[in-house]
All heavy atoms as an XYZ file, in Angstrom:
723
protein
N       0.840     -1.173     -0.010
C       0.001     -0.003      0.001
C       0.879      1.237      0.008
O       1.862      1.312      0.733
C      -0.868      0.012      1.271
C      -1.994     -0.999      1.296
S      -3.221     -0.796      0.026
C      -4.021      0.685      0.552
N       0.527      2.190     -0.796
C       1.286      3.429     -0.781
C       1.075      4.200      0.526
O       0.030      4.142      1.145
C       0.756      4.202     -1.981
C      -0.512      3.558     -2.346
C      -0.528      2.189     -1.796
N       2.115      4.882      0.907
C       2.035      5.710      2.096
C       1.812      7.160      1.703
O       2.400      7.632      0.744
C       3.349      5.615      2.900
C       3.530      4.277      3.522
C       4.764      4.284      4.359
N       5.516      3.112      3.962
C       6.825      3.031      3.934
N       7.527      4.054      4.277
N       7.407      1.942      3.570
N       0.973      7.843      2.461
C       0.724      9.245      2.195
C       1.575     10.081      3.140
O       1.752      9.751      4.310
C      -0.756      9.595      2.403
C      -1.648      8.900      1.428
C      -2.303      7.716      1.763
C      -1.845      9.442      0.168
C      -3.110      7.096      0.849
C      -2.662      8.812     -0.745
C      -3.301      7.621     -0.401
N       2.119     11.135      2.640
C       2.911     12.026      3.446
C       2.705     13.460      2.968
O       2.121     13.696      1.926
C       4.402     11.666      3.400
C       5.026     11.828      2.003
C       5.649     13.012      1.659
C       4.960     10.795      1.066
C       6.199     13.174      0.404
C       5.508     10.947     -0.175
C       6.140     12.134     -0.508
O       6.673     12.307     -1.744
N       3.152     14.381      3.750
C       3.007     15.793      3.429
C       4.381     16.333      3.098
O       5.333     16.167      3.861
C       2.368     16.594      4.612
C       2.268     18.063      4.252
C       1.007     16.017      4.941
N       4.486     17.009      1.950
C       5.782     17.566      1.553
C       6.042     18.841      2.341
O       5.172     19.363      3.065
C       5.776     17.871      0.039
O       4.775     18.868     -0.222
C       5.502     16.639     -0.776
N       7.236     19.387      2.168
C       7.585     20.608      2.881
C       6.794     21.817      2.406
O       6.678     22.812      3.090
C       9.088     20.876      2.702
O       9.385     21.074      1.332
N       6.189     21.733      1.218
C       5.395     22.835      0.703
C       3.932     22.703      1.108
O       3.093     23.494      0.710
C       5.468     22.863     -0.813
C       6.874     23.165     -1.297
C       6.896     23.285     -2.786
N       8.264     23.574     -3.218
C       8.726     23.365     -4.400
N       7.917     22.855     -5.332
N       9.952     23.659     -4.716
N       3.598     21.671      1.871
C       2.240     21.526      2.363
C       1.335     20.666      1.503
O       0.171     20.487      1.814
N       1.837     20.151      0.382
C       1.028     19.273     -0.465
C       1.213     17.822     -0.034
O       2.277     17.425      0.424
C       1.472     19.407     -1.929
C       1.025     20.729     -2.534
C       1.310     20.749     -4.020
N       2.393     21.723     -4.209
C       3.251     21.691     -5.189
N       3.199     20.750     -6.085
N       4.185     22.596     -5.309
N       0.164     17.032     -0.229
C       0.284     15.625      0.116
C       0.913     14.874     -1.048
O       0.730     15.195     -2.212
C      -1.078     15.037      0.468
O      -1.928     15.146     -0.661
N       1.683     13.845     -0.722
C       2.329     13.021     -1.733
C       2.090     11.557     -1.425
O       1.563     11.188     -0.372
N       2.478     10.698     -2.350
C       2.310      9.264     -2.188
C       3.644      8.605     -2.454
O       4.352      8.964     -3.381
C       1.260      8.706     -3.199
C       1.106      7.213     -3.065
C      -0.065      9.403     -3.008
N       3.998      7.630     -1.630
C       5.257      6.943     -1.785
C       5.079      5.468     -1.478
O       4.379      5.091     -0.537
C       6.307      7.539     -0.851
O       7.454      6.740     -0.863
N       5.701      4.621     -2.249
C       5.717      3.182     -1.975
C       6.874      2.819     -1.032
O       6.970      1.710     -0.583
C       5.849      2.386     -3.274
C       4.595      2.347     -4.088
C       4.478      3.098     -5.243
C       3.529      1.567     -3.691
C       3.336      3.057     -6.000
C       2.374      1.514     -4.452
C       2.268      2.266     -5.604
N       7.770      3.749     -0.836
C       8.962      3.456     -0.056
C       9.978      2.725     -0.925
O       9.706      2.349     -2.057
N      11.151      2.487     -0.400
C      12.224      1.858     -1.154
C      11.871      0.409     -1.492
O      11.967     -0.025     -2.645
C      13.514      1.922     -0.377
S      14.900      1.175     -1.251
N      11.454     -0.349     -0.511
C      11.142     -1.758     -0.722
C       9.916     -1.909     -1.636
O       9.885     -2.765     -2.505
C      10.899     -2.456      0.599
C      10.683     -3.968      0.538
C      11.918     -4.634     -0.082
C      10.436     -4.536      1.934
N       8.937     -1.062     -1.449
C       7.738     -1.104     -2.300
C       8.082     -0.836     -3.762
O       7.556     -1.485     -4.658
N       8.967      0.128     -3.996
C       9.383      0.432     -5.371
C      10.121     -0.743     -5.985
O       9.942     -1.059     -7.166
C      10.268      1.678     -5.391
O       9.543      2.796     -4.963
N      10.964     -1.400     -5.204
C      11.662     -2.572     -5.705
C      10.706     -3.713     -6.042
O      10.858     -4.390     -7.051
C      12.697     -3.052     -4.687
C      13.926     -2.165     -4.500
C      14.792     -2.702     -3.383
C      14.707     -2.082     -5.796
N       9.702     -3.904     -5.192
C       8.724     -4.969     -5.444
C       7.921     -4.654     -6.701
O       7.709     -5.537     -7.549
C       7.793     -5.153     -4.215
C       6.617     -6.035     -4.547
C       8.580     -5.708     -3.048
N       7.475     -3.430     -6.869
C       6.713     -3.048     -8.051
C       7.576     -3.194     -9.307
O       7.135     -3.719    -10.332
C       6.162     -1.608     -7.924
C       5.589     -1.124     -9.235
C       5.123     -1.549     -6.828
N       8.823     -2.774     -9.224
C       9.741     -2.943    -10.361
C       9.974     -4.391    -10.698
O      10.013     -4.774    -11.866
N      10.110     -5.240     -9.675
C      10.302     -6.675     -9.888
C       9.072     -7.284    -10.539
O       9.184     -8.126    -11.454
C      10.591     -7.367     -8.554
C      10.847     -8.835     -8.669
C      12.029     -9.300     -9.208
C       9.890     -9.751     -8.274
C      12.273    -10.660     -9.338
C      10.103    -11.087     -8.392
C      11.292    -11.558     -8.918
N       7.886     -6.870    -10.129
C       6.656     -7.385    -10.737
C       6.560     -6.968    -12.212
O       6.207     -7.782    -13.062
C       5.421     -6.902     -9.939
C       5.403     -7.582     -8.572
C       4.132     -7.146    -10.709
C       4.344     -7.040     -7.625
N       6.901     -5.723    -12.516
C       6.895     -5.280    -13.897
C       7.904     -6.075    -14.739
O       7.636     -6.467    -15.871
C       7.190     -3.786    -14.017
C       6.037     -2.888    -13.651
C       6.264     -1.632    -13.113
C       4.719     -3.289    -13.841
C       5.225     -0.797    -12.775
C       3.667     -2.468    -13.515
C       3.922     -1.218    -12.992
O       2.880     -0.394    -12.658
N       9.085     -6.308    -14.175
C      10.126     -7.054    -14.870
C       9.670     -8.484    -15.148
O       9.829     -9.002    -16.239
C      11.413     -7.043    -14.052
C      12.590     -7.810    -14.657
C      13.056     -7.130    -15.934
C      13.718     -7.895    -13.658
N       9.056     -9.121    -14.148
C       8.586    -10.507    -14.341
C       7.456    -10.561    -15.361
O       7.372    -11.509    -16.145
C       8.120    -11.082    -13.002
C       9.245    -11.430    -12.048
S      10.341    -12.670    -12.716
C      11.767    -11.732    -13.123
N       6.575     -9.562    -15.366
C       5.498     -9.526    -16.359
C       6.076     -9.382    -17.767
O       5.607    -10.031    -18.703
C       4.540     -8.386    -16.046
N       7.087     -8.540    -17.925
C       7.709     -8.357    -19.226
C       8.404     -9.654    -19.667
O       8.299    -10.053    -20.837
C       8.729     -7.214    -19.178
N       9.118    -10.310    -18.766
C       9.788    -11.574    -19.099
C       8.771    -12.633    -19.484
O       8.959    -13.384    -20.452
C      10.671    -12.033    -17.917
C      11.136    -13.459    -18.093
C      11.859    -11.106    -17.751
N       7.665    -12.713    -18.744
C       6.618    -13.690    -19.048
C       5.984    -13.405    -20.413
O       5.794    -14.310    -21.211
C       5.545    -13.647    -17.954
C       4.416    -14.649    -18.093
C       4.934    -16.062    -17.920
C       3.347    -14.376    -17.050
N       5.710    -12.153    -20.699
C       5.118    -11.791    -21.988
C       6.071    -12.139    -23.130
O       5.641    -12.733    -24.133
C       4.783    -10.299    -22.011
C       4.239     -9.828    -23.321
C       2.944    -10.152    -23.708
C       5.016     -9.083    -24.194
C       2.435     -9.716    -24.922
C       4.524     -8.651    -25.407
C       3.234     -8.971    -25.771
N       7.323    -11.774    -23.005
C       8.300    -12.079    -24.044
C       8.470    -13.584    -24.196
O       8.574    -14.104    -25.319
C       9.640    -11.372    -23.740
C       9.476     -9.855    -23.901
C      10.748    -11.881    -24.658
C      10.643     -9.037    -23.419
N       8.461    -14.304    -23.099
C       8.577    -15.760    -23.157
C       7.406    -16.391    -23.892
O       7.596    -17.327    -24.673
N       6.212    -15.919    -23.634
C       5.043    -16.447    -24.309
C       5.108    -16.166    -25.806
O       4.816    -17.017    -26.637
C       3.745    -15.889    -23.690
C       3.545    -16.492    -22.302
C       2.533    -16.152    -24.571
C       2.423    -15.868    -21.509
N       5.509    -14.955    -26.178
C       5.622    -14.601    -27.594
C       6.670    -15.474    -28.284
O       6.450    -15.984    -29.389
C       5.954    -13.093    -27.751
C       6.362    -12.764    -29.172
C       4.777    -12.254    -27.330
N       7.810    -15.695    -27.628
C       8.854    -16.533    -28.198
C       8.384    -17.981    -28.322
O       8.650    -18.646    -29.300
C      10.153    -16.418    -27.355
C      11.159    -17.493    -27.733
C      10.754    -15.036    -27.513
N       7.664    -18.479    -27.319
C       7.158    -19.861    -27.352
C       6.178    -20.055    -28.491
O       6.227    -21.041    -29.224
C       6.515    -20.212    -26.011
N       5.249    -19.107    -28.674
C       4.289    -19.206    -29.766
C       5.003    -19.156    -31.111
O       4.702    -19.932    -32.030
C       3.224    -18.103    -29.655
C       2.342    -18.379    -28.436
C       2.385    -17.999    -30.915
C       1.383    -17.273    -28.113
N       5.974    -18.269    -31.250
C       6.757    -18.197    -32.485
C       7.534    -19.471    -32.731
O       7.638    -19.950    -33.860
N       8.099    -20.066    -31.654
C       8.839    -21.313    -31.805
C       7.951    -22.458    -32.223
O       8.342    -23.284    -33.063
N       6.762    -22.535    -31.658
C       5.822    -23.593    -32.037
C       5.413    -23.439    -33.499
O       5.359    -24.412    -34.247
C       4.592    -23.564    -31.117
C       4.984    -24.027    -29.701
C       3.466    -24.419    -31.667
C       3.922    -23.798    -28.667
N       5.175    -22.199    -33.928
C       4.830    -21.949    -35.318
C       5.973    -22.350    -36.238
O       5.749    -23.003    -37.266
C       4.459    -20.468    -35.511
C       4.164    -20.107    -36.934
C       2.944    -20.461    -37.481
C       5.078    -19.418    -37.708
C       2.638    -20.144    -38.807
C       4.793    -19.098    -39.024
C       3.571    -19.454    -39.576
N       7.185    -21.960    -35.910
C       8.341    -22.303    -36.731
C       8.558    -23.816    -36.776
O       8.903    -24.373    -37.832
C       9.591    -21.587    -36.235
C       9.571    -20.083    -36.451
S       9.363    -19.609    -38.168
C      10.908    -20.132    -38.828
N       8.388    -24.496    -35.647
C       8.557    -25.960    -35.616
C       7.523    -26.640    -36.503
O       7.842    -27.566    -37.248
C       8.446    -26.478    -34.188
N       6.274    -26.159    -36.461
C       5.236    -26.735    -37.308
C       5.544    -26.495    -38.780
O       5.336    -27.372    -39.631
C       3.882    -26.161    -36.949
N       6.039    -25.314    -39.090
C       6.402    -24.994    -40.471
C       7.537    -25.890    -40.954
O       7.487    -26.423    -42.068
C       6.800    -23.512    -40.582
C       7.132    -23.009    -41.969
C       5.896    -23.046    -42.859
C       7.683    -21.589    -41.892
N       8.546    -26.082    -40.134
C       9.691    -26.925    -40.501
C       9.248    -28.372    -40.689
O       9.649    -29.031    -41.658
C      10.821    -26.802    -39.461
C      11.469    -25.407    -39.563
C      11.855    -27.890    -39.630
C      12.413    -25.079    -38.431
N       8.408    -28.876    -39.790
C       7.924    -30.264    -39.923
C       7.107    -30.428    -41.194
O       7.257    -31.438    -41.913
C       7.115    -30.667    -38.678
C       6.338    -31.940    -38.899
C       8.041    -30.808    -37.467
N       6.262    -29.467    -41.513
C       5.463    -29.575    -42.732
C       6.335    -29.523    -43.985
O       6.089    -30.263    -44.953
C       4.391    -28.503    -42.767
O       4.989    -27.227    -42.857
N       7.349    -28.684    -43.991
C       8.258    -28.626    -45.123
C       9.057    -29.912    -45.274
O       9.309    -30.372    -46.391
C       9.179    -27.413    -45.024
C       8.516    -26.046    -45.234
C       9.500    -24.920    -44.996
C       7.937    -25.962    -46.626
N       9.467    -30.502    -44.148
C      10.174    -31.784    -44.193
C       9.269    -32.890    -44.740
O       9.708    -33.723    -45.554
C      10.698    -32.154    -42.806
C      11.942    -31.443    -42.326
C      12.240    -31.798    -40.878
C      13.124    -31.784    -43.210
N       8.014    -32.906    -44.306
C       7.073    -33.911    -44.820
C       6.854    -33.751    -46.304
O       6.816    -34.733    -47.055
C       5.756    -33.831    -44.059
N       6.728    -32.528    -46.762
C       6.566    -32.262    -48.189
C       7.807    -32.696    -48.947
O       7.714    -33.274    -50.034
C       6.283    -30.787    -48.415
C       6.000    -30.358    -49.859
C       4.735    -31.040    -50.372
C       5.850    -28.857    -49.953
N       8.983    -32.425    -48.389
C      10.235    -32.838    -49.027
C      10.352    -34.346    -49.130
O      10.759    -34.882    -50.172
N      10.004    -35.065    -48.078
C      10.056    -36.528    -48.094
C       9.073    -37.060    -49.146
O       9.395    -37.992    -49.900
C       9.754    -37.118    -46.698
C       9.488    -38.606    -46.763
C      10.892    -36.820    -45.757
N       7.891    -36.459    -49.220
C       6.908    -36.877    -50.210
C       7.464    -36.672    -51.630
O       7.337    -37.567    -52.479
C       5.622    -36.072    -50.011
C       4.611    -36.292    -51.086
N       3.926    -37.472    -51.226
C       4.165    -35.483    -52.080
C       3.102    -37.381    -52.252
N       3.221    -36.175    -52.771
N       8.081    -35.542    -51.878
C       8.636    -35.277    -53.216
C       9.777    -36.223    -53.547
O       9.893    -36.684    -54.677
C       9.125    -33.813    -53.311
C       8.028    -32.792    -53.168
C       7.105    -32.851    -54.328
N       6.095    -31.793    -54.196
C       5.057    -31.685    -54.953
N       4.857    -32.548    -55.913
N       4.195    -30.726    -54.770
N      10.611    -36.519    -52.575
C      11.739    -37.447    -52.786
C      11.188    -38.844    -53.078
O      11.673    -39.543    -53.994
C      12.686    -37.459    -51.588
C      13.660    -38.618    -51.654
C      13.461    -36.153    -51.503
N      10.174    -39.277    -52.346
C       9.585    -40.595    -52.578
C       8.952    -40.672    -53.967
O       9.045    -41.688    -54.641
C       8.537    -40.910    -51.518
C       9.125    -41.152    -50.158
S      10.217    -42.554    -50.084
C       9.080    -43.881    -50.375
N       8.311    -39.595    -54.405
C       7.753    -39.573    -55.769
C       8.854    -39.671    -56.813
O       8.685    -40.340    -57.834
C       6.951    -38.299    -55.994
C       5.531    -38.263    -55.442
C       4.916    -36.891    -55.661
C       4.673    -39.317    -56.087
N       9.993    -39.028    -56.582
C      11.064    -39.022    -57.544
C      11.827    -40.340    -57.563
O      12.297    -40.778    -58.622
C      12.032    -37.879    -57.240
N      11.946    -41.012    -56.438
C      12.811    -42.193    -56.340
C      12.063    -43.499    -56.526
O      12.577    -44.425    -57.181
C      13.543    -42.183    -54.977
C      14.313    -43.457    -54.736
C      14.464    -40.985    -54.883
N      10.890    -43.609    -55.990
C      10.209    -44.899    -55.915
C       9.085    -45.026    -56.951
O       8.088    -44.329    -56.862
C       9.608    -45.074    -54.520
O       8.826    -46.232    -54.465
N       9.246    -45.960    -57.929
C       8.164    -46.176    -58.877
C       6.920    -46.759    -58.208
O       5.793    -46.443    -58.621
C       8.737    -47.180    -59.879
C      10.198    -47.228    -59.626
C      10.425    -46.731    -58.243
N       7.093    -47.585    -57.189
C       5.962    -48.143    -56.478
C       5.144    -47.084    -55.781
O       3.910    -47.129    -55.731
N       5.805    -46.088    -55.213
C       5.121    -44.979    -54.537
C       4.346    -44.150    -55.537
O       3.204    -43.741    -55.288
C       6.149    -44.117    -53.791
C       5.537    -43.091    -52.868
C       5.042    -43.486    -51.627
C       5.438    -41.766    -53.236
C       4.497    -42.559    -50.770
C       4.883    -40.824    -52.377
C       4.420    -41.233    -51.147
O       3.838    -40.308    -50.302
N       4.958    -43.942    -56.719
C       4.250    -43.187    -57.771
C       3.004    -43.934    -58.242
O       1.930    -43.360    -58.437
C       5.166    -42.928    -58.954
C       6.108    -41.777    -58.769
C       6.756    -41.381    -60.074
N       7.463    -42.464    -60.721
C       8.764    -42.731    -60.558
N       9.475    -41.988    -59.751
N       9.332    -43.724    -61.187
N       3.140    -45.259    -58.398
C       2.000    -46.076    -58.856
C       0.883    -46.070    -57.796
O      -0.298    -45.957    -58.126
C       2.447    -47.496    -59.140
N       1.277    -46.167    -56.532
C       0.291    -46.131    -55.463
C      -0.442    -44.799    -55.432
O      -1.662    -44.738    -55.237
C       0.977    -46.394    -54.102
C       0.079    -46.247    -52.929
N      -0.910    -47.158    -52.641
C       0.005    -45.292    -51.965
C      -1.548    -46.785    -51.566
N      -1.005    -45.644    -51.118
N       0.280    -43.721    -55.642
C      -0.358    -42.397    -55.649
C      -1.288    -42.245    -56.844
O      -2.313    -41.596    -56.765
C       0.719    -41.286    -55.689
C       1.524    -41.125    -54.433
C       0.709    -40.623    -53.296
N       0.246    -39.279    -53.571
C      -0.716    -38.669    -52.928
N      -1.337    -39.254    -51.955
N      -1.069    -37.449    -53.238
N      -0.916    -42.824    -57.998
C      -1.761    -42.734    -59.184
C      -3.070    -43.501    -58.979
O      -4.138    -43.040    -59.392
C      -1.022    -43.273    -60.393
N      -3.004    -44.667    -58.312
C      -4.196    -45.450    -58.043
C      -5.076    -44.759    -57.011
O      -6.303    -44.742    -57.125
C      -3.811    -46.878    -57.580
C      -5.022    -47.633    -57.056
C      -3.148    -47.636    -58.690
N      -4.424    -44.193    -56.002
C      -5.156    -43.549    -54.915
C      -5.865    -42.282    -55.375
O      -6.922    -41.933    -54.877
C      -4.189    -43.236    -53.786
C      -4.827    -42.750    -52.519
C      -3.795    -42.485    -51.446
O      -2.607    -42.427    -51.719
N      -4.243    -42.310    -50.240
N      -5.315    -41.600    -56.335
C      -5.906    -40.374    -56.833
C      -5.420    -39.163    -56.046
O      -4.678    -39.279    -55.078
N      -5.814    -37.978    -56.458
C      -5.379    -36.776    -55.760
C      -5.986    -36.661    -54.353
O      -7.039    -37.238    -54.079
C      -5.856    -35.627    -56.660
C      -6.999    -36.195    -57.406
C      -6.694    -37.665    -57.585
N      -5.314    -35.944    -53.508
C      -5.759    -35.737    -52.137
C      -6.779    -34.633    -52.106
O      -6.463    -33.462    -52.332
C      -4.554    -35.395    -51.254
C      -4.904    -35.196    -49.825
C      -5.435    -36.244    -49.063
C      -4.728    -33.972    -49.209
C      -5.740    -36.061    -47.729
C      -5.061    -33.785    -47.868
C      -5.554    -34.838    -47.154
N      -8.052    -35.013    -51.873
C      -9.141    -34.039    -51.831
C      -9.988    -34.285    -50.586
O     -11.033    -34.897    -50.660
C      -9.985    -34.149    -53.077
C      -9.216    -33.750    -54.329
C     -10.127    -33.631    -55.509
N      -9.331    -33.231    -56.650
C      -9.624    -33.546    -57.888
N     -10.690    -34.244    -58.150
N      -8.857    -33.144    -58.859
N      -9.527    -33.780    -49.449
C     -10.284    -34.066    -48.228
C     -11.628    -33.372    -48.184
O     -12.567    -33.901    -47.592
C      -9.347    -33.526    -47.129
C      -8.512    -32.510    -47.797
C      -8.344    -32.984    -49.220
N     -11.772    -32.234    -48.851
C     -13.057    -31.548    -48.773
C     -14.153    -32.302    -49.499
O     -15.302    -32.352    -49.056
C     -12.948    -30.129    -49.359
O     -12.416    -30.210    -50.694
C     -12.052    -29.258    -48.509
N     -13.805    -32.949    -50.610
C     -14.828    -33.723    -51.322
C     -15.243    -34.935    -50.498
O     -16.421    -35.335    -50.520
C     -14.305    -34.154    -52.695
O     -13.174    -34.990    -52.551
N     -14.320    -35.531    -49.751
C     -14.659    -36.664    -48.890
C     -15.571    -36.197    -47.746
O     -16.515    -36.902    -47.365
C     -13.399    -37.329    -48.335
C     -12.605    -38.032    -49.392
C     -11.342    -38.674    -48.822
C     -10.536    -39.323    -49.925
N      -9.312    -39.926    -49.414
N     -15.308    -35.045    -47.183
C     -16.137    -34.525    -46.094
C     -17.535    -34.210    -46.622
O     -18.538    -34.545    -45.978
C     -15.489    -33.264    -45.468
C     -16.460    -32.554    -44.553
C     -14.216    -33.621    -44.741
N     -17.633    -33.627    -47.791
C     -18.929    -33.291    -48.367
C     -19.709    -34.577    -48.666
O     -20.914    -34.665    -48.372
C     -18.753    -32.431    -49.635
C     -18.223    -31.048    -49.243
C     -20.065    -32.312    -50.413
C     -17.772    -30.219    -50.426
N     -19.050    -35.591    -49.214
C     -19.734    -36.841    -49.552
C     -20.220    -37.557    -48.281
O     -21.358    -38.059    -48.241
C     -18.802    -37.754    -50.329
N     -19.387    -37.602    -47.245
C     -19.800    -38.282    -46.016
C     -20.902    -37.503    -45.308
O     -21.824    -38.097    -44.744
C     -18.611    -38.495    -45.081
O     -18.061    -37.259    -44.700
N     -20.872    -36.183    -45.370
C     -21.932    -35.360    -44.768
C     -23.240    -35.595    -45.511
O     -24.313    -35.700    -44.902
C     -21.547    -33.882    -44.799
O     -20.309    -33.695    -44.153
C     -22.600    -33.029    -44.122
N     -23.194    -35.696    -46.827
C     -24.403    -35.950    -47.623
C     -24.989    -37.310    -47.280
O     -26.219    -37.472    -47.214
C     -24.083    -35.860    -49.109
N     -24.131    -38.321    -47.043
C     -24.611    -39.647    -46.657
C     -25.335    -39.598    -45.311
O     -26.385    -40.197    -45.131
C     -23.461    -40.645    -46.590
C     -22.954    -41.085    -47.918
C     -21.815    -42.090    -47.746
C     -21.167    -42.396    -49.068
N     -20.019    -43.308    -48.899
N     -24.749    -38.863    -44.355
C     -25.348    -38.764    -43.023
C     -26.674    -38.034    -43.082
O     -27.669    -38.473    -42.503
C     -24.368    -38.057    -42.042
C     -25.078    -37.729    -40.737
C     -23.147    -38.926    -41.787
N     -26.718    -36.954    -43.837
C     -27.963    -36.189    -43.952
C     -29.018    -37.015    -44.679
O     -30.182    -37.051    -44.312
C     -27.709    -34.851    -44.668
C     -26.891    -33.930    -43.767
C     -29.025    -34.180    -45.053
C     -26.427    -32.663    -44.432
N     -28.602    -37.721    -45.756
C     -29.549    -38.562    -46.521
C     -30.079    -39.713    -45.686
O     -31.244    -40.107    -45.795
N     -29.244    -40.284    -44.802
C     -29.683    -41.375    -43.949
C     -30.555    -40.932    -42.810
O     -31.283    -41.734    -42.223
N     -30.531    -39.666    -42.447
C     -31.289    -39.164    -41.319
C     -32.717    -38.773    -41.702
O     -33.552    -38.553    -40.826
C     -30.588    -37.970    -40.696
N     -33.019    -38.735    -42.982
C     -34.368    -38.334    -43.421
C     -35.354    -39.456    -43.092
O     -35.047    -40.629    -43.324
C     -34.381    -38.036    -44.905
C     -33.623    -36.784    -45.259
C     -33.677    -36.499    -46.737
C     -32.873    -35.241    -47.060
N     -32.798    -34.997    -48.497
N     -36.553    -39.125    -42.602
C     -37.542    -40.181    -42.275
C     -38.196    -40.794    -43.491
O     -38.262    -40.329    -44.535
C     -38.571    -39.459    -41.409
C     -38.384    -38.002    -41.657
C     -37.003    -37.845    -42.219
């Protein structure tokens, strides 16, 4: 709690005292460190996800270039279209729910 005192000119002032100022400064410092740490952690997670996705894409491209069996499997499987699969399965569920 701040302490109230009267200055030599007759006006009232507020002081946290020496220890109070140190505590408030320490709290501000810890808040800044926590904020910066959270920002760095979120950025690190984003960068790690980006690196993993690029590595997966690279492995996929290498497998397509090197392995004829992988290319044949991909040709039989067809292109990757998850939205069309979601739409088709949703239509089946809706169609099956009609009385």
